N, CA, C and O atoms as a MOPAC input file, in Angstrom:
PM7 MOZYME 1SCF
protein

 N     74.66800 1   116.87800 1   154.60400 1
 C     75.51000 1   115.97300 1   153.85500 1
 C     74.80900 1   115.60700 1   152.54400 1
 O     73.62000 1   115.28600 1   152.53000 1
 N     75.55300 1   115.66000 1   151.46500 1
 C     75.02100 1   115.26500 1   150.16600 1
 C     75.39900 1   113.82200 1   149.88600 1
 O     76.50400 1   113.38200 1   150.20400 1
 N     74.48800 1   113.10600 1   149.30000 1
 C     74.73700 1   111.71800 1   148.95200 1
 C     74.53800 1   111.55000 1   147.45400 1
 O     73.49500 1   111.92100 1   146.91400 1
 N     75.53300 1   110.99400 1   146.79000 1
 C     75.40600 1   110.71700 1   145.36000 1
 C     74.55900 1   109.46800 1   145.18500 1
 O     74.73200 1   108.48500 1   145.90500 1
 N     73.65000 1   109.50900 1   144.23100 1
 C     72.78900 1   108.37400 1   143.94600 1
 C     73.21200 1   107.79400 1   142.61200 1
 O     73.27200 1   108.50000 1   141.60500 1
 N     73.50100 1   106.51600 1   142.61200 1
 C     73.86100 1   105.85300 1   141.36700 1
 C     72.59500 1   105.50800 1   140.60600 1
 O     71.63900 1   104.99100 1   141.18400 1
 N     72.58400 1   105.78900 1   139.32700 1
 C     71.45000 1   105.44100 1   138.48200 1
 C     71.92700 1   104.52000 1   137.38100 1
 O     73.10600 1   104.50800 1   137.02700 1
 N     71.01000 1   103.76100 1   136.85200 1
 C     71.35600 1   102.90200 1   135.73400 1
 C     71.49300 1   103.74700 1   134.47800 1
 O     70.68400 1   104.63800 1   134.22200 1
 N     72.50600 1   103.46100 1   133.71700 1
 C     72.74900 1   104.19200 1   132.48300 1
 C     72.13000 1   103.40500 1   131.33800 1
 O     72.81600 1   102.66600 1   130.63100 1
 N     70.81700 1   103.57500 1   131.16500 1
 C     70.10400 1   102.89100 1   130.09000 1
 C     69.55300 1   103.91400 1   129.11300 1
 O     69.12000 1   104.99900 1   129.50000 1
 N     69.57900 1   103.54700 1   127.84500 1
 C     69.18200 1   104.43700 1   126.75700 1
 C     67.71000 1   104.24500 1   126.42500 1
 O     67.20900 1   103.12200 1   126.37800 1
 N     67.02700 1   105.35900 1   126.19500 1
 C     65.61500 1   105.35400 1   125.80300 1
 C     65.46000 1   105.64900 1   124.31500 1
 O     64.59100 1   105.07700 1   123.65600 1
 N     66.30900 1   106.55000 1   123.77500 1
 C     66.18600 1   106.97100 1   122.38600 1
 C     67.55500 1   107.41400 1   121.88400 1
 O     68.43700 1   107.75400 1   122.67300 1
 N     67.72200 1   107.40800 1   120.57300 1
 C     69.00900 1   107.74200 1   119.95300 1
 C     68.77200 1   108.66000 1   118.76000 1
 O     67.79300 1   108.51100 1   118.02800 1
 N     69.67900 1   109.60400 1   118.58000 1
 C     69.70400 1   110.44400 1   117.38600 1
 C     71.12500 1   110.42300 1   116.85200 1
 O     72.08500 1   110.51900 1   117.61600 1
 N     71.25600 1   110.29800 1   115.54200 1
 C     72.57800 1   110.33400 1   114.91100 1
 C     72.54000 1   111.36100 1   113.79600 1
 O     71.71700 1   111.27500 1   112.88400 1
 N     73.43500 1   112.33200 1   113.87500 1
 C     73.55400 1   113.33500 1   112.81400 1
 C     74.90000 1   113.13500 1   112.12500 1
 O     75.63000 1   112.19200 1   112.43200 1
 N     75.21400 1   114.00900 1   111.21200 1
 C     76.50900 1   113.95900 1   110.53100 1
 C     77.64100 1   114.35200 1   111.47600 1
 O     78.81300 1   114.20200 1   111.13100 1
 N     77.30000 1   114.85400 1   112.66500 1
 C     78.31100 1   115.32300 1   113.61400 1
 C     78.36900 1   114.54700 1   114.93000 1
 O     79.45600 1   114.32700 1   115.46500 1
 N     77.21000 1   114.12700 1   115.46300 1
 C     77.18400 1   113.52700 1   116.80400 1
 C     76.22100 1   112.34700 1   116.90900 1
 O     75.26800 1   112.21000 1   116.14200 1
 N     76.51700 1   111.50200 1   117.89700 1
 C     75.61800 1   110.43900 1   118.33300 1
 C     75.07100 1   110.90200 1   119.68000 1
 O     75.84100 1   111.15200 1   120.60700 1
 N     73.75800 1   111.01700 1   119.79300 1
 C     73.13700 1   111.49000 1   121.02200 1
 C     72.23000 1   110.40300 1   121.58200 1
 O     71.39500 1   109.84600 1   120.87000 1
 N     72.40500 1   110.11000 1   122.85700 1
 C     71.57100 1   109.12000 1   123.54300 1
 C     70.76200 1   109.82000 1   124.62600 1
 O     71.30700 1   110.54700 1   125.45700 1
 N     69.46500 1   109.59300 1   124.60400 1
 C     68.56300 1   110.09800 1   125.63200 1
 C     68.36200 1   108.95100 1   126.62500 1
 O     67.84600 1   107.89300 1   126.26500 1
 N     68.77000 1   109.16800 1   127.85800 1
 C     68.71700 1   108.11400 1   128.86300 1
 C     67.36200 1   108.07500 1   129.55600 1
 O     66.62700 1   109.06200 1   129.56700 1
 N     67.04300 1   106.91400 1   130.13700 1
 C     65.74400 1   106.75100 1   130.79600 1
 C     65.61000 1   107.65700 1   132.01500 1
 O     64.49200 1   107.97100 1   132.42400 1
 N     66.72300 1   108.08200 1   132.60200 1
 C     66.65000 1   108.95200 1   133.78300 1
 C     66.59300 1   110.43600 1   133.42600 1
 O     66.65000 1   111.28900 1   134.31200 1
 N     66.48100 1   110.74800 1   132.13000 1
 C     66.34900 1   112.13100 1   131.69600 1
 C     67.62500 1   112.78100 1   131.20900 1
 O     67.57300 1   113.83900 1   130.58200 1
 N     68.78100 1   112.16900 1   131.48300 1
 C     70.02900 1   112.75300 1   130.99400 1
 C     70.15000 1   112.55900 1   129.49000 1
 O     69.55500 1   111.64900 1   128.91300 1
 N     70.92900 1   113.43100 1   128.87200 1
 C     71.23200 1   113.34100 1   127.45600 1
 C     72.75300 1   113.36200 1   127.33500 1
 O     73.41300 1   114.26700 1   127.84600 1
 N     73.30200 1   112.35200 1   126.65100 1
 C     74.75100 1   112.30200 1   126.44500 1
 C     75.02800 1   112.22900 1   124.94800 1
 O     74.23300 1   111.68600 1   124.18100 1
 N     76.15400 1   112.77800 1   124.55000 1
 C     76.51300 1   112.70400 1   123.13700 1
 C     78.02300 1   112.59600 1   122.98600 1
 O     78.79600 1   113.03800 1   123.83600 1
 N     78.40600 1   111.99500 1   121.87700 1
 C     79.81800 1   111.87000 1   121.51400 1
 C     79.94200 1   112.23000 1   120.03700 1
 O     78.97300 1   112.12400 1   119.28600 1
 N     81.12500 1   112.65300 1   119.62300 1
 C     81.31400 1   112.95900 1   118.20300 1
 C     81.10600 1   111.71100 1   117.35200 1
 O     81.48400 1   110.61100 1   117.75600 1
 N     80.51200 1   111.87800 1   116.18700 1
 C     80.34000 1   110.75900 1   115.25700 1
 C     81.69200 1   110.13500 1   114.92200 1
 O     81.77200 1   108.93700 1   114.65200 1
 N     82.73800 1   110.93000 1   114.93800 1
 C     84.08500 1   110.44900 1   114.62700 1
 C     84.53800 1   109.32700 1   115.55600 1
 O     85.48300 1   108.60700 1   115.23500 1
 N     83.86900 1   109.16600 1   116.71300 1
 C     84.23100 1   108.07700 1   117.62800 1
 C     83.95900 1   106.70900 1   117.01000 1
 O     84.51400 1   105.70700 1   117.46100 1
 N     83.11300 1   106.65800 1   115.98300 1
 C     82.79200 1   105.39200 1   115.33300 1
 C     83.10100 1   105.48500 1   113.84600 1
 O     82.33500 1   106.07200 1   113.08200 1
 N     84.21000 1   104.91200 1   113.44300 1
 C     84.56800 1   104.96400 1   112.03000 1
 C     83.53300 1   104.23400 1   111.17300 1
 O     83.32400 1   104.59700 1   110.01500 1
 N     82.88500 1   103.20800 1   111.73200 1
 C     81.84400 1   102.51100 1   110.96400 1
 C     80.66700 1   103.44200 1   110.66400 1
 O     80.13000 1   103.43500 1   109.55600 1
 N     80.27300 1   104.24100 1   111.65800 1
 C     79.16000 1   105.15600 1   111.42700 1
 C     79.57200 1   106.34400 1   110.56900 1
 O     78.75000 1   106.87200 1   109.82100 1
 N     80.81400 1   106.77000 1   110.66100 1
 C     81.30800 1   107.83100 1   109.77600 1
 C     81.20300 1   107.37900 1   108.32700 1
 O     80.81300 1   108.15700 1   107.45700 1
 N     81.55000 1   106.12000 1   108.06500 1
 C     81.51900 1   105.57100 1   106.70900 1
 C     80.11700 1   105.17200 1   106.25600 1
 O     79.92000 1   104.88300 1   105.07600 1
 N     79.13800 1   105.15000 1   107.16200 1
 C     77.77600 1   104.71100 1   106.84500 1
 C     76.97200 1   105.81500 1   106.17000 1
 O     77.29200 1   106.99900 1   106.27500 1
 N     75.92600 1   105.39700 1   105.47900 1
 C     74.99100 1   106.35900 1   104.88700 1
 C     74.04800 1   106.87700 1   105.98200 1
 O     73.92400 1   106.25300 1   107.03600 1
 N     73.39000 1   108.00200 1   105.73900 1
 C     72.40600 1   108.47300 1   106.72200 1
 C     71.32200 1   107.43100 1   107.02600 1
 O     70.88600 1   107.31500 1   108.17100 1
 N     70.89000 1   106.68300 1   106.02400 1
 C     69.87400 1   105.64400 1   106.25600 1
 C     70.42800 1   104.53700 1   107.15700 1
 O     69.71300 1   104.04200 1   108.02800 1
 N     71.68800 1   104.14400 1   106.96000 1
 C     72.30500 1   103.13500 1   107.82500 1
 C     72.45900 1   103.64600 1   109.24800 1
 O     72.26700 1   102.88700 1   110.19700 1
 N     72.80200 1   104.91400 1   109.41300 1
 C     72.93200 1   105.50500 1   110.74900 1
 C     71.58900 1   105.55600 1   111.46300 1
 O     71.52500 1   105.42300 1   112.68500 1
 N     70.52200 1   105.74800 1   110.70500 1
 C     69.18100 1   105.85300 1   111.29400 1
 C     68.60800 1   104.49100 1   111.66900 1
 O     67.63300 1   104.42300 1   112.41700 1
 N     69.18800 1   103.41700 1   111.17000 1
 C     68.69600 1   102.06400 1   111.43500 1
 C     69.43400 1   101.47700 1   112.62700 1
 O     70.43500 1   100.78000 1   112.46300 1
 N     68.94300 1   101.75500 1   113.82000 1
 C     69.55900 1   101.27200 1   115.05100 1
 C     68.50000 1   100.57100 1   115.89900 1
 O     67.30100 1   100.79300 1   115.73200 1
 N     68.96900 1    99.72400 1   116.80700 1
 C     68.09600 1    99.07000 1   117.78500 1
 C     68.78900 1    99.11600 1   119.14200 1
 O     70.01600 1    99.06600 1   119.22900 1
 N     67.98600 1    99.21300 1   120.20100 1
 C     68.54700 1    99.13000 1   121.54500 1
 C     68.82000 1    97.66800 1   121.86700 1
 O     68.04200 1    96.78600 1   121.50600 1
 N     69.92100 1    97.42400 1   122.54300 1
 C     70.28600 1    96.06600 1   122.93500 1
 C     70.54000 1    96.01800 1   124.44000 1
 O     70.81100 1    97.03800 1   125.07400 1
 N     70.44500 1    94.81700 1   124.99300 1
 C     70.74900 1    94.64600 1   126.41200 1
 C     69.82800 1    95.43700 1   127.32200 1
 O     70.26600 1    95.94500 1   128.35400 1
 N     68.56300 1    95.54800 1   126.95700 1
 C     67.64300 1    96.29600 1   127.80000 1
 C     67.90300 1    97.78700 1   127.82600 1
 O     67.50400 1    98.47000 1   128.76900 1
 N     68.57300 1    98.30400 1   126.79500 1
 C     68.85300 1    99.73100 1   126.72000 1
 C     70.25300 1   100.11700 1   127.16300 1
 O     70.58700 1   101.30100 1   127.20600 1
 N     71.06500 1    99.13700 1   127.49000 1
 C     72.44200 1    99.44700 1   127.89200 1
 C     73.34400 1    99.73600 1   126.69100 1
 O     74.45600 1   100.23900 1   126.84900 1
 N     72.85800 1    99.41400 1   125.48800 1
 C     73.66300 1    99.66800 1   124.30000 1
 C     72.81000 1    99.88000 1   123.06700 1
 O     71.59100 1    99.71100 1   123.08800 1
 N     73.48700 1   100.25700 1   121.98900 1
 C     72.86300 1   100.50900 1   120.69800 1
 C     73.57100 1    99.63500 1   119.66600 1
 O     74.79400 1    99.49200 1   119.69600 1
 N     72.78800 1    99.05000 1   118.75000 1
 C     73.35800 1    98.24200 1   117.67000 1
 C     72.86900 1    98.79400 1   116.33700 1
 O     71.68200 1    99.07200 1   116.16500 1
 N     73.79800 1    98.95000 1   115.39300 1
 C     73.48700 1    99.34300 1   114.03000 1
 C     73.72600 1    98.11500 1   113.15200 1
 O     74.87100 1    97.83200 1   112.79800 1
 N     72.66000 1    97.37400 1   112.79000 1
 C     72.83000 1    96.11700 1   112.06700 1
 C     73.43000 1    96.26400 1   110.67600 1
 O     74.13400 1    95.36800 1   110.21200 1
 N     73.16500 1    97.37300 1   110.00800 1
 C     73.67900 1    97.54600 1   108.64100 1
 C     75.19200 1    97.67300 1   108.58500 1
 O     75.80300 1    97.36700 1   107.56100 1
 N     75.80300 1    98.12100 1   109.67700 1
 C     77.25700 1    98.31700 1   109.69000 1
 C     77.93600 1    97.52900 1   110.80800 1
 O     79.13900 1    97.66800 1   111.02800 1
 N     77.16000 1    96.69800 1   111.51800 1
 C     77.66200 1    95.83900 1   112.59000 1
 C     78.43600 1    96.63400 1   113.64900 1
 O     79.56000 1    96.28800 1   114.01100 1
 N     77.80700 1    97.69800 1   114.13000 1
 C     78.42000 1    98.55600 1   115.15300 1
 C     77.60600 1    98.46900 1   116.43900 1
 O     76.37600 1    98.43300 1   116.40300 1
 N     78.29400 1    98.43700 1   117.56600 1
 C     77.67000 1    98.45100 1   118.88400 1
 C     78.35500 1    99.52000 1   119.72700 1
 O     79.58200 1    99.61600 1   119.74700 1
 N     77.55500 1   100.31900 1   120.42100 1
 C     78.08400 1   101.31800 1   121.34500 1
 C     77.24200 1   101.24800 1   122.61000 1
 O     76.01300 1   101.24600 1   122.54600 1
 N     77.90700 1   101.19200 1   123.75500 1
 C     77.18000 1   101.15300 1   125.02100 1
 C     77.06600 1   102.55700 1   125.61500 1
 O     77.84500 1   103.45400 1   125.29400 1
 N     76.07700 1   102.71700 1   126.48600 1
 C     75.93500 1   103.99100 1   127.19100 1
 C     77.17100 1   104.25000 1   128.03600 1
 O     77.67100 1   105.37400 1   128.06700 1
 N     77.67300 1   103.23000 1   128.72300 1
 C     78.88900 1   103.40100 1   129.51900 1
 C     80.07800 1   103.77100 1   128.64000 1
 O     80.91700 1   104.57700 1   129.04000 1
 N     80.15600 1   103.18700 1   127.44500 1
 C     81.22400 1   103.54300 1   126.51700 1
 C     81.15000 1   105.00000 1   126.09600 1
 O     82.17300 1   105.66500 1   125.93700 1
 N     79.92000 1   105.49400 1   125.91600 1
 C     79.75800 1   106.90500 1   125.56600 1
 C     80.19300 1   107.79900 1   126.72400 1
 O     80.75900 1   108.87000 1   126.50500 1
 N     79.93100 1   107.36400 1   127.95000 1
 C     80.29400 1   108.16300 1   129.11500 1
 C     81.76800 1   108.07400 1   129.48500 1
 O     82.36900 1   109.07100 1   129.88800 1
 N     82.35400 1   106.88800 1   129.35200 1
 C     83.69700 1   106.66300 1   129.88700 1
 C     84.72300 1   106.21100 1   128.85200 1
 O     85.89900 1   106.05100 1   129.17800 1
 N     84.29600 1   106.00600 1   127.62200 1
 C     85.19700 1   105.45100 1   126.61500 1
 C     85.88500 1   106.50400 1   125.78300 1
 O     86.07400 1   107.64400 1   126.20900 1
 N     86.25100 1   106.09700 1   124.59500 1
 C     86.92900 1   106.97500 1   123.66900 1
 C     86.70700 1   106.49600 1   122.25500 1
 O     85.99900 1   105.51300 1   122.03800 1
 N     87.29600 1   107.16700 1   121.29900 1
 C     87.11400 1   106.78600 1   119.89700 1
 C     87.59800 1   105.36600 1   119.61900 1
 O     88.60800 1   104.91800 1   120.16300 1
 N     86.85800 1   104.67700 1   118.76600 1
 C     87.27700 1   103.34000 1   118.33000 1
 C     88.36100 1   103.49200 1   117.27400 1
 O     88.18100 1   104.23900 1   116.31200 1
 N     89.47600 1   102.80400 1   117.43500 1
 C     90.53300 1   102.91100 1   116.42400 1
 C     90.12100 1   102.20200 1   115.13400 1
 O     89.54600 1   101.11400 1   115.16000 1
 N     90.42600 1   102.83600 1   114.02400 1
 C     90.15900 1   102.21000 1   112.72300 1
 C     91.19300 1   101.10200 1   112.53300 1
 O     92.38200 1   101.31700 1   112.76800 1
 N     90.74800 1    99.92000 1   112.10900 1
 C     91.73000 1    98.83900 1   111.90500 1
 C     92.73800 1    99.21500 1   110.83300 1
 O     92.41400 1    99.88500 1   109.85200 1
 N     93.94300 1    98.77500 1   111.04100 1
 C     94.98100 1    99.02300 1   110.04200 1
 C     94.78000 1    98.09200 1   108.85900 1
 O     94.48300 1    96.90800 1   109.01400 1
 N     94.95100 1    98.66000 1   107.67200 1
 C     94.89800 1    97.83300 1   106.47000 1
 C     96.29700 1    97.29800 1   106.19600 1
 O     97.27000 1    97.75600 1   106.79600 1
 N     96.39500 1    96.37200 1   105.33200 1
 C     97.68700 1    95.78900 1   105.00200 1
 C     98.66900 1    96.85500 1   104.51000 1
 O     99.85100 1    96.81800 1   104.85200 1
 N     98.17500 1    97.80700 1   103.70600 1
 C     99.06100 1    98.85100 1   103.17800 1
 C     99.51700 1    99.79600 1   104.29100 1
 O    100.62600 1   100.32700 1   104.23300 1
 N     98.66100 1   100.01400 1   105.31700 1
 C     99.06400 1   100.87700 1   106.43200 1
 C    100.11900 1   100.19500 1   107.29500 1
 O    101.04300 1   100.85300 1   107.77300 1
 N     99.99400 1    98.89100 1   107.49800 1
 C    100.93100 1    98.20200 1   108.37500 1
 C    102.27400 1    97.95200 1   107.69500 1
 O    103.26900 1    97.68400 1   108.36700 1
 N    102.30500 1    98.03900 1   106.36400 1
 C    103.55500 1    97.82400 1   105.64000 1
 C    104.43300 1    99.06900 1   105.65300 1
 O    105.62500 1    98.98200 1   105.36100 1
 N    103.86900 1   100.22200 1   105.98600 1
 C    104.67100 1   101.44900 1   105.93500 1
 C    105.43300 1   101.71100 1   107.19100 1
 O    106.14700 1   102.70900 1   107.28300 1

């Protein structure tokens, strides 16, 4: 009989390229999502993307320059963040 073992999804390190956000987890797994999932990071400069800190003991990532937060669980089970509608978009 096989037994699934639940592990904590905590992040150890992060890499952000022009294409993907990659999180290296403390248990050795590596997860990534398209950069397009975060419109704030898409609009950010490479220096802003590189300026991140782990939050919540590694359960999430915060980019202070663009006020973006992404959790490890969000990367595993979430989806793209919708870009807020501007006044001109909502008028059409």
